[in-house]
N, C-alpha and C positions, 0 to 999 in steps of 0.2 A: 203525555209530555213529549216535547221535542228534544233536539240536541241542546247541549248547554251553550253552544255558540254556533256561528256559521250562518248558512243560508238554506232556504228551502225553495225548490223550484215550484212555482205556482202557475196555474193556467186560468185565464180569465176569458170568458165568452162575452162578445160584444154583439149587440143587435140594435137595429133602428129601422122604422118604416114610415116616419113622418118627416116632412120638410126635406132639407138637404141631408138625407140619411148618410151618404158617404162622407160628406164634410163633417157631420157630427161625430162619426166614428174616428175620423182622423184626429179631431180634437180630443176625443177620449183617449186614444193611444198616446198623444202628446201629454195629456194630464197624468196618465199612468207612469210614463217615463220620468215625470217630474216629481213623483212622490218620494219623500225622504225614506232612506233605508230600503229602497227598491231599485232594481236595475232591469231595464227592458232587455230581454234576451232574444226575442223572436216575434215575428208577426206573420200570421198565415195569409194566404190569399183572401181576397174579398169575394163573398159569395152572394148571389141573388137566390133567395130561398122562398119556397112557398109557405104561406102562413099555416100554423098548426092550431087546432082547436076552433078558433073563429076564422073561417076562411074568407068571409066577406070583408076584406081589408087589403091594403096594398101589400105587395111582396116586400120581404125584408132584405136588408143587407146584413150579413153576419160575418164575423171573423173571430179568431182566437189569438191572444197574446200569451207569451211566456215571460214570466217575471222571476227574478231571483230576489227573494224577500229575506231580509235579515231577521233572525230569530234569537231570542235569549233563552231562558230556561223553560219557557212555556210556549210550545208551538200553537196551542189553541188560542192563547192570547194574541199571538202574532197574526193568526188567521182572522180573528175578530177585528183586530186593528186594520187589516187590509180590507175587510168587508165594510167597515165604517168609512174608509177612504173611498171605496167604490160607490157607496150610496151618496157620499158628498159630491163626487164627480157627476153622478146622475142628476142631482139637484142643480148643480152649477150649469149643466148643459140643457136645462129646461124640462126635466122629467116631471110629468104631471100625474096625479092620481087618476087611474082608469080601471075598467073592469078587467078581470083576468083573461089572458090570451088576446086582449084587444091590442089596438095599435099603440105604439109608444115612441116617444122622442128618442130615447136611448135606454138600453138595458145592459147592465154589467153584472155578470154572474161569476162567482168563484166556483170553478169546476173541480179542480184538483189542487191539493196542497201537499206536495211531496208524497211520502208514504203514509200520511196521517189520515185516520178516520175520525171524524169529528161530528158530534151531535150535541149541541149546547144551545141554551136559550140565547137569543140575540139581545144585546143591549139596545136601548132606544135608538141610538144613532145608526144601528145596523139593520133596522127594520125596513121592509119594503114599503113603497108608497102604494102598492097594489092592496086594496082593502082585504082581499081574500087571502093574502099571504102575510099580513101584518104580524100575526101571532106564531108564525112558523119558526121552528128552530133553525139554526145554521147547521146544515148537514153537508159534509164533505167526505168523499166526492159527491158532487151534485146528484141528487137522487134520480133526476130525469135524463141526465146527459147520455147514459149508455144507450138510450132508445130514441135519440133525437138526431136526425141526420144533419140538421143545421148546426149542431155542435160538433158532431163526429167528423164531418168532412173537413172543416178547417183545423180541428185538433189533429187529425191524421196527417195534415200537411207538415206539422211540426214534429210529432212523435208517434208515428204509426206503430212502433213496437212497444209503447208504454202499456203496462197492465195496471190500471188504477186499482187501489185497494178495494177488494170485494167484487171486482168485475169477473175475474176468472177468464178473461180473454183480452187480446190486444185491442187498442183503439182501431187499428186497421181492420181487424176481423169484425168488430162491432159495426164499423162504417159499411163494410161490404154487405152485411146482413140487412142493415137498414136501407141500403140502396135497392136491394131486391124487394123489400117491403113497400117502400115509399115511391120507387121509380127513379130513373136517372134524371128526370126533369125536375125533381124536387129541389135540387141544389145545382147551381151553375156557377163556376168560377168566372169572375169578371175582371179582376185586377190583381196585380202582383205588387207587393210592398217594396217600393224603391225610393230611397232618399226622403223618407218621411211622409210618403203618400202612396196610395194605390194607383198604379199605372195600368192602362188597358193591356190585356194579354193579347199578343199577336197570334195569329193562327199558326199552329204547329209548335208554339212555345209553351212549355209546361207551366212556368210562372211561379213555381214554389220558391219561397224565400230561403236563402241560405241560413242554416241553423245548426248549432252544435249542441247535442243533447247534454244535459247536466247529470249529476250523480243520481238524481231521483227518477230519471227518465227511462231506464231500462234499455234493452237493445233496440236498434233501429231495424225495422223489417225491410 
């Protein structure tokens, strides 16, 4: 159960590698910001990332957003409600059924939901269009996030010092480990979020978005 009132800081991963991938992700961030009872709090840099699993496909664009989500008495219900909204945005932006790890128009994943650990059956509106994932439960923190550099790099832009429930390490530590395993070329920052879009990062400029951690985020490393 969550707090009786207030907000939870949630992190949502975004990915696309078909069509105008960057434009699709800009539209996804805009749709997230427009959700009721949700406030957009931060957007990571945009990354060009190597595909994982099925490597014979275009490179991905990936990012992470921070959201403050209003919760009532049941944080699990609030997380499910957010996931239903994410799947609705995917469909609105043209997500089609494809095989697992294959190319996709847009992918929105609930990575972290405050301090909550959740493992619950998904209602129909929250199920993935990926046939291999249709029957999977909603598990938060996302069970693959700790070992995916395309998630960890943008998440570390926002909250390097966060220790998600069950991880036993900060996001920054996990990202450094995965960089050693996957190689520096696996993820490359290409844009900084400025005035509602990603702008190319000039040489010598870090490009991390300004961001104020929330009460769920832990210390900043």
